[in-house]
TORKE-639356 format. One line per field, with one value per residue (C-alpha): residue number from 0; residue in one letter; x negated, y negated, z negated. Coordinates in pm, 1 decimal, m for minus. Example, Ala and Ser with C-alpha at 12.3 -4.5 7.8 and 13.67 -1.06 7.14 Angstrom:
kolmi (0:1)
panu (a:s)
px (m1230.0:m1367.0)
py (450.0:106.0)
pz (m780.0:m714.0)
//
This chain:
kolmi (0:1:2:3:4:5:6:7:8:9:10:11:12:13:14:15:16:17:18:19:20:21:22:23:24:25:26:27:28:29:30:31:32:33:34:35:36:37:38:39:40:41:42:43:44:45:46:47:48:49:50:51:52:53:54:55:56:57:58:59:60:61:62:63:64:65:66:67:68:69:70:71:72:73:74:75:76:77:78:79:80:81:82:83:84:85:86:87:88:89:90:91:92:93:94:95:96:97:98:99:100:101:102:103:104:105:106:107:108:109:110:111:112:113:114:115:116:117:118:119:120:121:122:123:124:125:126:127:128:129:130:131:132:133:134:135:136:137:138:139:140:141:142:143:144:145:146:147:148:149:150:151:152:153:154:155:156:157:158:159:160:161:162:163:164:165:166:167:168:169:170:171:172:173:174:175:176:177:178:179:180:181:182:183:184:185:186:187:188:189:190:191:192:193:194:195:196:197:198:199:200:201:202:203:204:205:206:207:208:209:210:211:212:213:214:215:216:217:218:219:220:221:222:223:224:225:226:227:228:229:230:231:232:233:234:235:236:237:238:239:240:241:242:243:244:245:246:247:248:249:250:251:252:253:254:255:256:257:258:259:260:261:262:263:264:265:266:267:268:269:270:271:272:273:274:275:276:277:278:279:280:281:282:283:284:285:286:287:288:289:290:291:292:293:294:295:296:297:298:299:300:301:302:303:304:305:306:307:308:309:310:311:312:313:314:315:316:317:318:319:320:321:322:323:324:325:326:327:328:329:330:331:332:333:334:335:336)
panu (x:x:x:x:x:x:x:x:x:x:x:x:x:x:x:x:x:x:x:x:x:x:x:x:x:x:x:x:x:x:x:x:x:x:x:x:x:x:x:x:x:x:x:x:x:x:x:x:x:x:x:x:x:x:x:x:x:x:x:x:x:x:x:x:x:x:x:x:x:x:x:x:x:x:x:x:x:x:x:x:x:x:x:x:x:x:x:x:x:x:x:x:x:x:x:x:x:x:x:x:x:x:x:x:x:x:x:x:x:x:x:x:x:x:x:x:x:x:x:x:x:x:x:x:x:x:x:x:x:x:x:x:x:x:x:x:x:x:x:x:x:x:x:x:x:x:x:x:x:x:x:x:x:x:x:x:x:x:x:x:x:x:x:x:x:x:x:x:x:x:x:x:x:x:x:x:x:x:x:x:x:x:x:x:x:x:x:x:x:x:x:x:x:x:x:x:x:x:x:x:x:x:x:x:x:x:x:x:x:x:x:x:x:x:x:x:x:x:x:x:x:x:x:x:x:x:x:x:x:x:x:x:x:x:x:x:x:x:x:x:x:x:x:x:x:x:x:x:x:x:x:x:x:x:x:x:x:x:x:x:x:x:x:x:x:x:x:x:x:x:x:x:x:x:x:x:x:x:x:x:x:x:x:x:x:x:x:x:x:x:x:x:x:x:x:x:x:x:x:x:x:x:x:x:x:x:x:x:x:x:x:x:x:x:x:x:x:x:x:x:x:x:x:x:x:x:x:x:x:x:x:x:x:x:x:x:x)
px (m9985.4:m10359.8:m10532.9:m10225.2:m10034.2:m9657.0:m9717.2:m9938.2:m9655.7:m9403.2:m9616.3:m9627.2:m9325.1:m9348.7:m9050.1:m9081.9:m9013.2:m9322.8:m9546.9:m9337.5:m9431.6:m9798.9:m9842.4:m9766.9:m10035.3:m10360.3:m10419.5:m10686.0:m10429.7:m10551.5:m10657.2:m10446.2:m10548.5:m10189.3:m10107.4:m10198.0:m10288.4:m10180.3:m10392.5:m10170.8:m10324.0:m10242.6:m10375.6:m10151.5:m9949.6:m9718.3:m9626.5:m9587.9:m9461.6:m9146.6:m9313.2:m9571.8:m9298.0:m9140.2:m9480.9:m9550.2:m9215.6:m9255.4:m9599.6:m9515.5:m9193.7:m9378.7:m9672.6:m9687.0:m10038.5:m10164.6:m10466.6:m10474.3:m10722.6:m10784.6:m10650.9:m10842.6:m11103.4:m11458.8:m11676.7:m11940.5:m11709.3:m11642.8:m12003.6:m12082.6:m11823.0:m11958.6:m12313.1:m12204.8:m12019.2:m12343.7:m12532.5:m12266.0:m12278.4:m12656.5:m12660.4:m12769.2:m12480.9:m12522.4:m12453.7:m12145.3:m12005.6:m11987.8:m11704.7:m11468.7:m11153.0:m10814.9:m10491.9:m10644.3:m10923.9:m11297.5:m11514.3:m11478.7:m11668.4:m11500.8:m11216.7:m10932.7:m10765.0:m10496.5:m10185.8:m10244.7:m10592.7:m10637.0:m11017.7:m11185.1:m11222.8:m11604.4:m11646.7:m11675.5:m11479.1:m11451.3:m11115.6:m11048.7:m10695.3:m10727.9:m10530.6:m10683.4:m11053.3:m11164.7:m11506.9:m11510.2:m11721.9:m12093.2:m12308.0:m12486.3:m12804.0:m12689.3:m12541.9:m12553.5:m12252.0:m12048.2:m11739.6:m11717.6:m11787.4:m11532.2:m11256.2:m11285.7:m11256.0:m10972.0:m10771.4:m10846.5:m10711.4:m10399.1:m10333.1:m10341.9:m10125.9:m9855.9:m9848.3:m9790.9:m9529.1:m9352.7:m9281.0:m9152.7:m8931.4:m8791.8:m8715.9:m8551.0:m8318.8:m8491.1:m8616.3:m8959.0:m9130.4:m8961.0:m9272.5:m9485.0:m9296.2:m9302.8:m9694.7:m9748.5:m10127.9:m10048.2:m9863.0:m10002.6:m9793.3:m9997.8:m10119.0:m10235.6:m10585.4:m10907.0:m11071.3:m11433.0:m11519.4:m11839.9:m11797.6:m12100.1:m12345.8:m12278.1:m12471.3:m12611.2:m12551.3:m12167.6:m12120.9:m11927.5:m11679.9:m11357.1:m11183.8:m11375.3:m11248.1:m11388.9:m11023.8:m10750.9:m10430.8:m10208.0:m9962.7:m10051.9:m9854.3:m9810.6:m9631.6:m9897.7:m10264.5:m10546.9:m10848.9:m11190.6:m11413.8:m11770.4:m11843.9:m11998.2:m11859.7:m11541.3:m11336.3:m11005.6:m10723.6:m10322.2:m10038.0:m9695.4:m9435.3:m9246.6:m9556.1:m9599.9:m9508.0:m9774.4:m10014.0:m10147.0:m10404.5:m10525.1:m10859.0:m10863.7:m11200.8:m11353.4:m11401.1:m11571.9:m11335.8:m10992.1:m10823.1:m10648.8:m10319.3:m10061.2:m9719.6:m9707.2:m9439.9:m9296.5:m9218.4:m9087.2:m8839.5:m8759.3:m8670.4:m8450.5:m8700.0:m8697.5:m9073.4:m9255.4:m9552.0:m9738.7:m10007.7:m10372.7:m10713.7:m11080.7:m11220.4:m11583.0:m11792.7:m11861.1:m12219.9:m12268.5:m12122.0:m12280.8:m12344.0:m12457.3:m12277.6:m11949.0:m11834.3:m11491.9:m11273.7:m10904.9:m10667.1:m10348.6:m10038.1:m9880.2:m9570.8:m9599.0:m9513.8:m9165.4:m9051.0:m8760.0:m8794.8:m8435.8:m8344.7:m8050.6:m7854.9:m7957.8:m8111.4:m8349.6:m8278.8:m8404.8:m8745.5:m8989.6:m9317.7:m9493.6:m9330.5:m9351.2:m9721.9:m9753.9:m9601.1:m9821.5:m10145.1:m10096.6:m10057.1:m10398.2:m10593.6:m10535.3:m10505.0:m10581.2:m10255.9)
py (m7362.0:m7357.7:m7468.9:m7481.1:m7146.9:m7138.8:m6971.8:m7264.0:m7505.8:m7308.4:m7324.6:m7712.2:m7882.3:m8204.6:m8421.4:m8669.5:m8613.6:m8790.9:m8522.3:m8238.6:m8362.9:m8432.2:m8078.8:m7959.9:m8169.2:m7962.8:m7818.9:m7958.6:m8015.4:m8174.2:m8519.1:m8743.2:m9064.7:m9171.2:m9396.5:m9777.0:m9935.1:m10285.6:m10587.2:m10881.8:m11240.5:m11418.8:m11762.0:m12065.1:m11849.0:m12106.6:m12230.6:m11883.2:m11686.3:m11560.6:m11457.2:m11265.6:m11111.9:m10972.4:m10835.1:m10681.4:m10515.5:m10362.4:m10229.7:m10106.8:m9943.4:m9756.4:m9565.7:m9761.0:m9874.5:m10203.7:m10429.6:m10817.6:m11059.0:m11437.6:m11326.8:m11611.2:m11409.8:m11521.5:m11249.6:m11358.5:m11291.6:m10947.2:m10874.5:m10996.7:m10748.4:m10471.4:m10558.5:m10549.1:m10228.8:m10051.8:m10196.3:m10046.5:m9699.4:m9705.1:m9744.7:m9426.0:m9182.1:m9222.5:m9605.3:m9550.8:m9287.3:m9551.6:m9703.3:m9390.2:m9406.7:m9431.3:m9568.4:m9702.9:m9866.8:m9760.3:m9511.4:m9142.2:m8896.2:m8604.6:m8631.2:m8680.6:m8362.3:m8412.7:m8213.2:m8149.7:m7979.5:m7871.9:m7945.3:m8266.9:m8560.4:m8597.5:m8944.1:m9153.9:m9465.3:m9766.9:m9932.3:m10276.2:m10330.9:m10684.6:m10615.2:m10276.6:m10373.1:m10407.2:m10254.6:m10131.1:m10411.1:m10328.8:m10576.7:m10879.5:m10703.0:m10388.9:m10584.9:m10951.9:m11142.5:m10835.5:m10921.4:m11280.6:m11150.1:m10881.1:m11052.0:m11339.3:m11090.6:m10922.6:m11245.4:m11313.4:m10963.9:m11042.7:m11365.8:m11199.9:m10917.6:m11158.2:m11315.6:m10995.2:m10885.7:m11208.0:m11126.0:m10782.0:m10958.1:m11169.0:m10889.9:m10681.3:m10982.7:m11054.2:m11387.1:m11470.5:m11466.9:m11150.0:m10945.4:m11222.0:m11228.2:m10844.6:m10841.7:m11131.5:m11136.8:m11376.4:m11088.4:m10812.4:m10561.3:m10640.2:m10318.7:m10394.9:m10254.4:m10313.3:m9979.2:m9972.2:m9639.2:m9447.9:m9136.8:m8911.5:m8851.9:m8489.2:m8219.5:m8013.1:m7698.4:m7785.8:m7944.4:m7638.5:m7610.0:m7724.0:m7716.8:m8021.0:m8363.0:m8701.3:m8791.6:m8525.0:m8612.0:m8842.2:m9124.6:m9426.1:m9499.6:m9878.7:m10125.5:m10228.5:m10126.2:m10356.9:m10165.0:m10302.9:m10082.0:m10100.8:m10078.0:m9746.0:m9573.1:m9414.0:m9103.0:m9268.3:m9098.6:m9149.3:m8896.2:m9056.8:m8852.9:m8760.9:m8568.1:m8384.6:m8039.3:m8056.1:m8258.2:m8474.7:m8722.8:m9061.8:m9206.1:m9566.9:m9731.9:m9953.7:m10321.9:m10593.4:m10855.9:m10715.3:m10553.1:m10233.3:m10212.1:m9950.7:m9939.3:m9745.2:m9536.2:m9816.8:m10021.5:m9735.6:m9674.1:m10057.7:m10046.0:m9737.6:m9557.0:m9840.4:m9885.5:m9551.8:m9459.2:m9235.6:m8978.4:m9057.3:m8899.3:m8945.5:m8649.4:m8516.9:m8630.6:m8388.8:m8293.2:m8573.8:m8844.1:m9054.4:m8817.2:m9093.6:m9256.6:m9441.8:m9732.7:m9890.2:m10136.3:m10095.9:m10330.2:m10167.3:m10395.9:m10212.1:m10377.1:m10479.5:m10196.7:m10347.3:m10412.6:m10178.0:m10024.4:m10008.6:m9969.3:m10184.4:m9886.2:m9678.2:m9391.3:m9343.3:m9358.8:m9662.4:m9621.3:m9872.5:m9916.5:m9788.0:m9461.5:m9420.2:m9470.9:m9257.8:m8951.9:m9015.3:m9061.1:m8762.2:m8544.9:m8663.0:m8728.6:m8486.2:m8676.9:m9004.8:m9178.3)
pz (m7624.0:m7608.9:m7935.6:m8149.4:m8178.2:m8234.0:m8582.7:m8675.9:m8574.5:m8764.9:m9083.3:m9077.1:m9216.0:m9040.9:m9138.5:m8858.7:m8492.3:m8388.1:m8572.8:m8421.3:m8078.1:m8172.7:m8283.1:m7927.6:m7766.8:m7808.9:m7468.6:m7244.5:m6960.9:m6633.7:m6516.1:m6268.8:m6109.7:m5993.0:m6308.8:m6314.6:m6624.6:m6569.7:m6650.6:m6789.2:m6789.7:m7114.0:m7001.5:m7069.5:m7295.9:m7437.7:m7087.8:m6934.5:m7238.4:m7089.3:m6765.1:m6962.3:m7172.6:m6851.0:m6739.7:m7086.0:m7083.0:m6744.2:m6828.7:m7174.1:m7060.8:m6781.0:m6959.4:m7292.5:m7230.8:m7074.5:m7090.6:m7149.6:m7022.0:m7119.9:m7460.3:m7643.7:m7846.9:m7736.9:m7593.5:m7837.4:m8120.8:m8000.6:m7936.0:m8288.1:m8430.8:m8230.5:m8356.2:m8711.9:m8658.1:m8534.3:m8831.7:m9067.7:m8929.7:m8924.1:m9306.3:m9496.8:m9557.0:m9941.2:m9895.8:m9679.4:m9937.1:m10194.1:m10001.5:m9956.9:m9754.4:m9937.0:m9809.9:m9477.2:m9640.0:m9657.3:m9484.7:m9364.9:m9145.1:m8971.8:m9215.0:m8980.3:m8863.3:m8596.3:m8594.7:m8223.8:m8263.0:m8620.3:m8597.5:m8721.5:m8478.7:m8403.5:m8547.0:m8850.7:m8921.7:m9164.8:m9218.4:m9332.8:m9482.2:m9658.6:m9988.2:m10050.4:m10015.8:m10377.5:m10412.4:m10059.8:m9882.6:m9839.6:m10051.6:m9907.2:m9972.2:m9777.7:m9491.1:m9482.8:m9344.6:m9286.4:m9480.8:m9324.7:m8963.0:m8982.1:m9153.5:m8909.6:m8620.4:m8795.8:m8813.5:m8447.0:m8372.7:m8581.7:m8382.9:m8056.5:m8183.3:m8301.8:m7963.6:m7797.1:m8047.5:m8013.2:m7634.7:m7728.8:m7999.9:m7735.2:m7502.2:m7780.4:m7864.3:m8207.1:m8327.8:m8165.9:m8506.5:m8625.6:m8610.8:m8739.0:m9057.2:m9071.3:m9056.4:m9296.0:m9396.2:m9694.7:m9888.1:m10094.0:m9901.5:m9585.3:m9441.1:m9065.3:m9027.8:m8850.9:m8777.3:m8679.2:m8499.2:m8429.1:m8212.9:m8262.8:m7972.6:m7829.3:m7989.9:m7700.3:m7898.4:m7905.1:m7563.2:m7431.8:m7725.1:m7558.6:m7901.2:m8008.5:m7944.9:m8017.8:m8111.2:m8063.8:m7881.5:m8089.2:m8081.1:m8305.4:m8632.9:m8582.3:m8392.0:m8139.7:m8113.3:m7981.0:m7875.2:m7783.5:m7579.4:m7448.1:m7076.2:m6999.8:m7305.3:m7174.3:m7268.1:m7358.9:m7187.2:m7195.0:m7132.0:m7102.6:m7291.6:m6976.8:m6870.2:m7211.5:m7074.1:m6788.9:m7006.3:m6726.6:m6852.5:m6708.8:m6807.3:m6901.3:m6793.7:m7054.9:m6984.8:m7201.9:m7081.2:m7167.7:m7473.3:m7408.5:m7586.7:m7653.2:m7826.3:m8148.3:m8311.8:m8540.8:m8242.4:m8061.1:m8352.9:m8377.1:m7995.9:m8008.9:m7781.7:m7525.2:m7567.0:m7564.8:m7802.1:m7575.6:m7633.1:m7598.9:m7698.2:m7667.0:m7481.8:m7510.4:m7226.7:m6932.5:m6843.4:m6582.4:m6825.5:m7088.3:m7384.7:m7628.6:m7923.7:m7850.0:m8046.1:m8041.2:m8246.5:m8308.2:m8476.7:m8580.7:m8633.7:m8909.4:m9072.3:m9440.0:m9683.6:m9804.0:m9446.4:m9345.8:m8992.1:m8891.4:m8514.9:m8374.5:m8253.0:m8546.4:m8337.3:m8633.4:m9010.9:m9184.1:m9346.7:m9520.5:m9348.1:m9666.2:m9664.9:m9291.8:m9287.2:m9600.0:m9410.2:m9104.4:m9279.5:m9509.8:m9188.6:m9069.0:m9392.0:m9679.0:m10011.6:m9856.3:m9938.1)
//
């Protein structure tokens, strides 16, 4: 192990297999260009749904990452969400601090410490989880139209996420609307999250510290992640579980016209490991790469609190989505759940 010693691993009592694996992923590893991150066209979705489902399944069972085009969210709406994200993070720190993170809602800065690295991610984030937002939206005076813009974008993401999850439900033999019911935004138990992310520009004084990561290696806690990136602001890398020991990483180039998606741990459990939730990270840029701020938007399809995650073949013990997220978040954010 590189940045995580065996002693450190022994001292952490992680109760979930996912966390035990993550704690082993702190090494720098090496880059490989031999993997393909497939782009899947979602146009004419209702007419082509089962063909799309087959394409998604092949991509997801390969490396757990894929990109979707013609997804239905207008580019103007994505640009508006990014513009609002930049405006939010430009607010004075004392203003943002009025909306502190708790239970996947609110703002934090360098508070996320991954089990893989034991150092804070070099970023700040603001998370929107609809039922938990009382008192956490910036005022109209601080940031006009923020709430409306971001909630409309959150709903658009939910719609795309449910389309994709209906394909996986079909392939798993579930009812097509199985995951739509499990992620019901009309219920107070809803806990899907839109996360706005600002990775800090590289401090020249720290650029050679290999122990620092914009986001340390991890798997996502959810069923499915939808990630929006900006062209020219790269750094995202994936390492399939089958390559854990070698830690071979592939960079995913950002494009404005696609959504980058990945399977999360909830769906891996629900599929008895047929769908892999694979490791990814955001590396610090190298000297010749863009050193400025990086912004991204991530939507996490996380099953409602009272939903029981129970795999058909019972490979994993049944657990409520609330308890599952509580354990995962507690390992990343001390005292934030």
